[in-house]
C-alpha positions as CSV (number, residue, x, y, z in Angstrom):
1,M,-56.9,-21.7,-53.8
2,S,-58.7,-20.5,-50.6
3,S,-61.1,-23.4,-50.8
4,V,-58.2,-25.9,-50.9
5,N,-56.5,-24.3,-47.9
6,G,-59.8,-23.9,-46.0
7,T,-60.5,-27.6,-46.5
8,A,-57.0,-28.4,-45.3
9,S,-57.4,-26.6,-42.0
10,S,-60.7,-28.4,-41.3
11,T,-59.7,-31.9,-42.2
12,G,-56.3,-32.0,-40.5
13,Q,-53.9,-34.9,-40.6
14,A,-56.7,-37.5,-40.7
15,G,-57.6,-36.3,-44.3
16,T,-54.1,-37.2,-45.5
17,N,-54.8,-40.9,-45.5
18,A,-58.5,-40.8,-46.1
19,P,-59.5,-42.4,-49.4
20,G,-62.6,-40.3,-49.9
21,A,-63.3,-37.2,-52.1
22,G,-62.1,-34.9,-49.2
23,S,-58.7,-36.6,-48.7
24,K,-55.6,-34.6,-49.3
25,S,-54.5,-36.9,-52.0
26,E,-57.9,-36.4,-53.8
27,Q,-57.6,-32.7,-53.4
28,A,-54.1,-32.6,-54.8
29,Y,-55.2,-34.9,-57.7
30,S,-58.1,-32.6,-58.6
31,L,-56.1,-29.4,-58.3
32,L,-53.2,-30.6,-60.4
33,K,-55.4,-32.3,-63.0
34,D,-57.5,-29.1,-63.4
35,R,-54.3,-27.1,-63.9
36,I,-52.9,-29.5,-66.4
37,L,-56.1,-29.9,-68.5
38,G,-56.7,-26.1,-68.3
39,G,-53.3,-25.3,-69.7
40,E,-52.0,-23.5,-66.6
41,M,-49.4,-26.3,-66.3
42,S,-48.0,-26.8,-69.8
43,P,-46.0,-29.8,-71.1
44,G,-42.6,-29.9,-69.4
45,Y,-43.8,-28.0,-66.3
46,R,-41.9,-29.4,-63.3
47,L,-44.1,-30.5,-60.4
48,V,-42.2,-29.8,-57.2
49,L,-43.7,-31.9,-54.4
50,S,-42.6,-29.6,-51.6
51,S,-44.0,-26.5,-53.2
52,I,-47.4,-28.1,-53.9
53,A,-47.5,-29.5,-50.4
54,T,-46.8,-26.1,-48.9
55,E,-49.5,-24.5,-51.0
56,M,-52.0,-27.1,-49.8
57,G,-50.9,-27.1,-46.2
58,C,-50.1,-30.9,-46.1
59,S,-47.2,-33.3,-46.3
60,V,-45.6,-34.5,-49.5
61,V,-47.2,-38.0,-49.1
62,P,-50.6,-37.2,-50.5
63,V,-49.1,-35.0,-53.3
64,R,-46.9,-37.9,-54.3
65,E,-49.9,-40.2,-54.4
66,A,-51.8,-37.7,-56.6
67,I,-48.8,-37.4,-59.0
68,R,-48.6,-41.2,-59.2
69,R,-52.2,-41.3,-60.1
70,L,-51.7,-38.7,-62.8
71,E,-48.8,-40.6,-64.1
72,A,-51.0,-43.7,-64.5
73,E,-53.4,-41.6,-66.6
74,G,-50.6,-40.3,-68.8
75,L,-50.7,-36.7,-67.7
76,V,-47.4,-36.8,-65.8
77,H,-44.1,-38.5,-66.4
78,F,-40.8,-38.7,-64.6
79,V,-37.6,-37.4,-66.1
80,R,-34.2,-38.6,-64.8
81,N,-32.5,-36.0,-62.6
82,V,-35.6,-33.7,-63.0
83,G,-38.5,-35.5,-61.4
84,A,-42.2,-35.3,-62.2
85,T,-43.1,-33.1,-65.1
86,V,-46.3,-32.5,-67.1
87,A,-46.4,-34.9,-70.1
88,G,-46.6,-33.6,-73.6
89,I,-48.1,-35.5,-76.6
90,D,-46.5,-38.9,-77.3
91,P,-46.0,-38.7,-81.1
92,D,-46.4,-42.4,-81.7
93,L,-49.5,-42.7,-79.5
94,Y,-51.0,-39.7,-81.2
95,L,-50.3,-41.1,-84.6
96,H,-51.9,-44.4,-83.9
97,T,-54.9,-42.9,-82.1
98,M,-55.6,-40.4,-84.9
99,Q,-55.2,-43.0,-87.6
100,T,-57.7,-45.2,-85.8
101,L,-60.1,-42.3,-85.2
102,S,-59.9,-41.2,-88.8
103,I,-61.4,-44.5,-89.8
104,I,-63.9,-45.2,-87.1
105,E,-65.1,-41.6,-86.5
106,G,-65.5,-41.2,-90.3
107,A,-67.8,-44.2,-90.3
108,A,-69.7,-43.1,-87.2
109,T,-70.3,-39.6,-88.6
110,A,-71.5,-41.1,-91.9
111,L,-73.9,-43.5,-90.2
112,A,-75.2,-40.8,-87.8
113,A,-75.7,-38.1,-90.5
114,P,-79.2,-39.1,-91.6
115,S,-80.4,-38.9,-88.0
116,I,-78.9,-35.6,-87.1
117,S,-81.8,-33.1,-86.6
118,A,-82.0,-29.6,-87.9
119,E,-81.6,-28.3,-84.3
120,E,-78.4,-30.3,-83.9
121,L,-77.0,-29.0,-87.2
122,T,-77.8,-25.5,-86.0
123,R,-76.0,-26.1,-82.7
124,A,-73.0,-27.6,-84.6
125,R,-72.8,-24.4,-86.7
126,E,-73.0,-22.3,-83.6
127,L,-70.1,-24.2,-82.0
128,N,-68.1,-23.8,-85.2
129,A,-68.8,-20.0,-85.2
130,Q,-67.5,-19.9,-81.6
131,M,-64.4,-21.7,-82.7
132,R,-63.9,-19.1,-85.5
133,E,-64.2,-16.3,-82.9
134,V,-61.5,-18.0,-80.8
135,L,-59.1,-17.7,-83.7
136,D,-58.9,-13.9,-83.3
137,N,-57.3,-14.3,-79.8
138,F,-56.3,-17.9,-80.0
139,D,-56.9,-20.0,-76.9
140,P,-56.0,-23.7,-77.8
141,V,-57.7,-25.1,-74.6
142,R,-61.0,-23.3,-75.4
143,F,-60.8,-24.2,-79.1
144,T,-60.2,-27.9,-78.2
145,A,-63.2,-28.0,-75.8
146,L,-65.5,-26.6,-78.5
147,N,-64.0,-28.9,-81.1
148,T,-64.6,-31.9,-78.9
149,E,-68.3,-30.9,-78.4
150,F,-68.7,-30.2,-82.1
151,H,-67.6,-33.7,-83.2
152,A,-69.4,-35.4,-80.4
153,L,-72.6,-33.9,-81.7
154,L,-72.0,-35.2,-85.2
155,Y,-71.2,-38.8,-84.3
156,A,-73.6,-39.2,-81.3
157,R,-76.5,-40.6,-83.3
158,C,-74.4,-43.4,-84.8
159,P,-76.7,-46.5,-84.7
160,N,-73.8,-49.0,-84.4
161,P,-72.9,-49.2,-80.7
162,H,-69.7,-51.0,-81.3
163,I,-68.3,-48.3,-83.6
164,L,-69.5,-45.6,-81.2
165,E,-67.7,-47.3,-78.3
166,L,-64.5,-47.3,-80.3
167,V,-64.9,-43.6,-81.1
168,H,-65.4,-42.8,-77.4
169,R,-62.2,-44.8,-76.5
170,G,-60.2,-42.9,-79.1
171,W,-61.4,-39.5,-77.8
172,N,-60.8,-40.5,-74.2
173,R,-57.2,-41.5,-75.2
174,L,-56.7,-38.1,-76.8
175,G,-58.0,-36.5,-73.6
176,R,-55.5,-38.3,-71.5
177,M,-52.6,-37.2,-73.6
178,R,-53.1,-33.9,-72.7
179,S,-52.3,-30.8,-74.0
180,S,-54.3,-29.6,-76.9
181,V,-52.7,-30.5,-80.3
182,F,-53.7,-27.0,-81.4
183,R,-51.1,-25.6,-79.0
184,Y,-48.5,-27.3,-81.2
185,V,-50.1,-26.5,-84.5
186,P,-52.2,-23.3,-84.0
187,D,-52.4,-22.6,-87.7
188,R,-54.3,-25.9,-88.2
189,A,-57.2,-24.4,-86.4
190,H,-58.0,-22.0,-89.2
191,A,-58.3,-24.8,-91.8
192,S,-60.2,-26.9,-89.3
193,V,-63.2,-24.5,-89.0
194,E,-63.4,-24.3,-92.8
195,E,-63.5,-28.1,-93.0
196,H,-66.2,-28.2,-90.4
197,D,-68.3,-25.9,-92.5
198,A,-67.9,-28.1,-95.5
199,L,-68.7,-31.2,-93.5
200,L,-71.9,-29.6,-92.1
201,D,-72.9,-28.6,-95.7
202,L,-72.6,-32.2,-96.8
203,I,-74.7,-33.5,-94.0
204,D,-77.3,-30.7,-94.4
205,A,-77.6,-31.5,-98.1
206,G,-78.1,-35.2,-97.5
207,A,-74.9,-36.3,-99.1
208,S,-74.2,-40.0,-99.5
209,A,-72.6,-41.9,-96.7
210,P,-69.3,-42.4,-98.6
211,D,-69.0,-38.6,-99.2
212,V,-69.6,-37.8,-95.5
213,E,-67.3,-40.5,-94.4
214,H,-64.5,-39.3,-96.7
215,A,-64.8,-35.7,-95.6
216,A,-64.8,-36.6,-91.9
217,R,-61.9,-39.0,-92.3
218,A,-59.9,-36.4,-94.3
219,H,-60.6,-33.8,-91.7
220,R,-59.1,-36.0,-88.9
221,T,-56.1,-37.0,-91.1
222,N,-55.4,-33.4,-91.9
223,T,-55.0,-32.5,-88.3
224,L,-52.8,-35.6,-87.8
225,N,-50.6,-34.6,-90.7
226,A,-50.2,-31.0,-89.5
227,F,-48.9,-32.4,-86.2
228,L,-46.6,-34.8,-88.0
229,A,-45.2,-32.1,-90.2
230,Q,-44.5,-29.9,-87.1
231,N,-42.5,-32.9,-85.7
232,H,-40.6,-33.3,-89.0
233,Q,-42.3,-36.7,-89.7
234,P,-43.8,-37.9,-93.0
235,P,-47.6,-37.7,-93.4
236,S,-49.8,-40.6,-92.5
237,P,-49.9,-43.2,-95.3
238,I,-53.6,-43.7,-94.8
């Protein structure tokens, strides 16, 4: 926080309207985004403009600009008679994104599998071991970061650039939703690491593309269905 306040005292009022990285609006945006993505500001957290402005030593104008920018990214929404709050996961958007990812990421992982090196498989197992360690004192944000890195490692060598682009879009959309789904369904994390081990064993054994695709697709769908069950919705039909 001291770095934010220190910058505020040196930039003065001119920084409020400056569009560059050092502007008050940019500082507020970075500060709030870090807190939202880091879990410090959880879904439903009320963003009080005056309090944030006081903390940063600026007017509410750049804070309002930052919050509008976060709203455009889906991290913040406005509630009638409440104001700006940190957004949770949109159930419909999550359903559609995960259904799509189950198909395209399954294909990307299957296509990438023959090209995954022994070193990359070792790294993937290390990441999964770290995820298993996180289960003992569960941190959904840390678990999600490791999970993201784990899956990126498995589909990165997909030779089809069009499929890979679609996978990246899906993961970016998940990132913008933003709170870890494992915050809502923490028990799913235990099954997830077991499924990771099974998927890695298939890849390591040189399993057929359909087998790898099926395992990767089922893994993604299982996470989706755990979230749907938590929200009292029926499982995905695909």
